[in-house]
N, C-alpha and C positions, 0 to 999 in steps of 0.2 A: 882378955875377952870380957865383954860387959856382963854384969851379974845376971841380967835377964836372959841373955844368950846362953850363958852357962847353965842356968836353971832349966831352960828349954832342952838343952842337950842332955842333961842328966835325966830329966823326966822321960825323954824319948828313949834313951838308952835303957832306962829301967823297964819301960813298957815292952821293949822288943828284945832285950838281950836274952840269948839262949846259948849258954856254953861258950861265951866269947864271941858269938856272932849275933847279928841283928837281922831279922827278916821283915822286909816290908810287905811281902806276900809270899806265902809258902805253897799256895795252891798249884803252881805250875812246876814244882820241883820234886825230883826223885830223891828223897832224904836218905833212903838206904844206899843208893848209888853214891851219894855225896860222902857218906860216912865210911863206906867200905873201900874207898880208894879208887885208883884208876883202872880202866880197862886195860888188860895186858895187850902189848903190841910189840912188833919187831920194829926197831929203829931203822928208818930209811936213810941211805946216804943222801947228802945234800950238796949242791953247789950253788954259787951266787952269781948274779949278773948285775952290773950297773944299769939302771934304767932312769932316763930323764923324762920329766913331765913338763910341759909348757903351761905357763899361766900368763897369757898375753905374750909379751916379748921376753918375759923372764923365764929362767930355767930352774927347775927344781930337781935336785939330785936325790937319788935313792938307790937302795940295794934290794934286789928281789932274791929271797931264799927259795930255792926250787928243789923239792924233794924228787929223788930219782925213782919214782914209782910207776914208770911206764907212761904211755900215752893216755889222753883223756883229760878232761877239765877237772880242776881241783878247787876246793874251798880256799878263800883268801882272807888273811888277816892284814889290816893296815895299822901300823904303829905310829901314833902321834906323840912326839917327844916333848920334854919339859922345856921351860924358858931357859935360854942360855946353853942348851945342850945340842946334840946332833942325833942323827940316826943311830949312833952307836949305843945309846942307852936302851934301845929296843932289841939289841942283838941277843940278849939272854933269853927273851921270850921267843925271838925268831928261831933260834937254834932248837929250842925244846919243841916248838910246834911244827917246824918243818920236818924234823925227824919223825913226826907222827903223820906225815902226808899232807900238810897244809902249806900252801904258798904264803909267804910273809913278806910284805913290802914295808921297809922302814926307811924314812927319808928325812932330809933336812928342810925345815921351813925356810922361806926367804927371810933373811935377817934374823932367824930364830936363835942364833948363837954366834959367838965371835969366831968359831971355827967352821961355820956352815959352808958347804960347798955349793949351795944354791945362790941365786942372785940376791942382791940387796944387802943392807946392813941392819943392825939392831935399831938404828934410829928411824928406819922406814917401817918397822914391824909393829903390828898390834894384834890383839885377839882377832879382830875381824879380818886382817889380811891373812892370818893363819886359817881362819874358816874358809876363805876363798881358796887358799892352797889345798886344804883337805878336800874341798869339793872338786877341784880339778883332778886331784889324785884319784878320788873315787870314780869320777866319770871316765877318766882315762883307763884306769885299771879294769873297769868293767868290760872293756873291749879288748883286753889282751887275750890272745888265743888259748892260754893255759887256764884262764880263770872261769870258774863256775859262778856266774853272776847272781845266781839264786842263793849262794852261800858266802856271804861277806860279813865279817865282823870287824869293828874298829876297836882298838885298844888305845886309850889316851892316858897320859901321866902328867900330873900337876897342871900347868897351863894347857898342856896338850890334852889333858882330861876335860878341862872346860871347853876347849875348842871342839873336841870329839862330841861332847854333849850337845853343843849348839848345832853342830853339823848333823848329828844323828836325828835331832828333832825336825830338821828340814828334809831329811832323806830316809825317813823311817821305812818306807816301802822297799828300799834297796838293801836293807840290812837285816841280818838274822839275829843279831845281838850286839851288846856293847859292854866293854870293860873299862872302868874308870879307876885309876890307881892314884891315890892321894890327890884327887882332882881339886884344882885351885879355884873353887867357887868363891873364894875369899877376895879375889882381885878387886872387884868393885868396892868392897868395904875398905880395903887397904888404901886405895887411892883417895877415897873421901876422908879417911883419917888424916891424910897428909895435906890435903888442900880443901879449902872451903868453897872455892869456885874455880872454874877453868881459867879465869883471868889471872890467877896466881901462878899458873903452871908455866915454867920457863920453856924455851925452845928445846932444851935438852934436859933430861931428868936422869939422875943416877938412881935407878929404881932399886929400892931397898939397900942402897949403898954398894951395889956390886955389878950392875950391868947398865950401860948407857942406852936409853931409849929416847925417842923424840916425843914432842908434845902430842903427836897423833896417837901414841899409845894410850895416853890418858884420856884424850877426847873420845876415842872409840869405845872405851869402857865406862865412861862417865855415867851415862844413862842406860847402860846395858843391864837387863835382867839376867843374871847368870843362870837362872833356872828355867829360862824360857823354853828350852828344849825338852824338859822333863815330862810335862803332862801328855803330850802327843806321841811319846815313844812307848808303845805297848809291848815291845819285844823284851826278852829277858835282859837284865842288867846286873853285872857284878861290880860292886864297889869295894876296893881294898884300901884300908886306912890304918896308919900307925897311931896308937893311942898316946904317943909321946911327940907327935908332930907339933912343932912350934911355928912352922911357916904356914900351915893350913890346919888350924885347929879342928879336931874331930867333929865339932858341931856341924860343920858344913857337909860332911859326908852323911851324917845322920839326916840332915835336912833334905839332901838330895834323895836319899833312900825313901824318905817319907813321901816325896813328891812323885817319884816314878811309880807307874801302875804295877810294875812287875820287877822288883829289885831285891837283891840280896846284898847286905852289907857285912863284910867280914873285917873284924878288928884284929890287927896284928899287935899283940902286946909286947911292950918293951922296945919298940922301935919308933923312929921319927920319919921326917921327910926324906924321900929318896931311898928309904929302907937301906941305911948305910951298912948294916951288919950282913954278912954273907948268908947267915941262917935265915934272916928276914927275906932276902932276895929269893932264896931257894923256896921258902914257904910260899911267897907270892906266885912264883912260877908254877908251883904245884896247884895252887888254887885256881889259877887261870886255865890250866890244862883240865882240871876236874870240871870246871864250869863248862867248858866247850865240850867235854866228853858227855856231860849230862844233857847238853843240847843235841846230842848225836851229830855234832859238827865235824868231829874227827873221822876221816875215812878209815876203812879197814884196809890194812896193807900187809 
C-alpha cells in the first residue's frame, strides 16, 4: 500500500474507531440493540429450490432458501458471491437468515467461477457483466410470488461486494439496505498497478496468478469509479472487513464507509480475506443477523 494511502487509512481509523468498530454515521442506529445481542426467535424449518434467471439468452443458476413459515410474502436477501466462487459461499448466511424467516437467493454469476452452473466462462466475465446479472436477478426476484418487494437487501462479498455496491447505487429505491463483506473496491487500482495502458493487456489475463479472465475484464474496470454507487445510496450499509486482509487492504473499506451517507464499518481482528477461520465466519454471520435485526428486517416467526 502506498504511504499516503496508509496514512489516510490510519487517520480515518483513528477518527472513527470505537471498540474495534468504525461508524460513518451513528444517528440511525440503535446502539443498545446492537450491543445487547439478537432478538430471540424460534428457528424455522427451511427447504431449497433451484431457480433460474434469464439474462438475454443466458441462464443464471441459483438456489432459493425458503423458510416454512406459512403463506404470505417474505423479505428477501440476495447474495452476490466472490470472484472465482459460486453460490455456495453464500450458504452460511442463507441458512442463518432463512431460519429466521427470510428468503435468501444465492446464485452463480455468468462466468463468475470455474465451477459456475450459469452460462459463460471466466473469459467472458467482468465487473459490469456481473452488475448486469445482479440487476436481472433483482428485477426477476421482485416478481416472485413469495417475495415482499418492499423488503429486499443485497449482501455482496469481495468482487461481489463491489458489484453489489454499484448495483445498489442504481437501484436504491428498490432496496432496504446493503451488506458488503471484504468488498473489492481495490480492483481498479490493482489493474492499473499491473498495466500502464489498455494496449498492454493481452487477450487473456491470469488475474492475480490464479483465474483466467479476458481482456474485457480489464477494459470494463479500467475507467470505473469503484465508489460511484456510494453517495446516492442513503439506506443503511454494513461493511465487514478483516484487519489482516492482504487481497483487499482495509483502507478500501474505510474509504467506502466514509463515502456512504449511512454506514457502519465493523473490523474483524485477526482475520484476512474470505474470513478463513471458522470463528471469523461465525462472527460475520452474527454481525449480519444483528444488522438486519436492527433494521427490523427480520420477521417475527
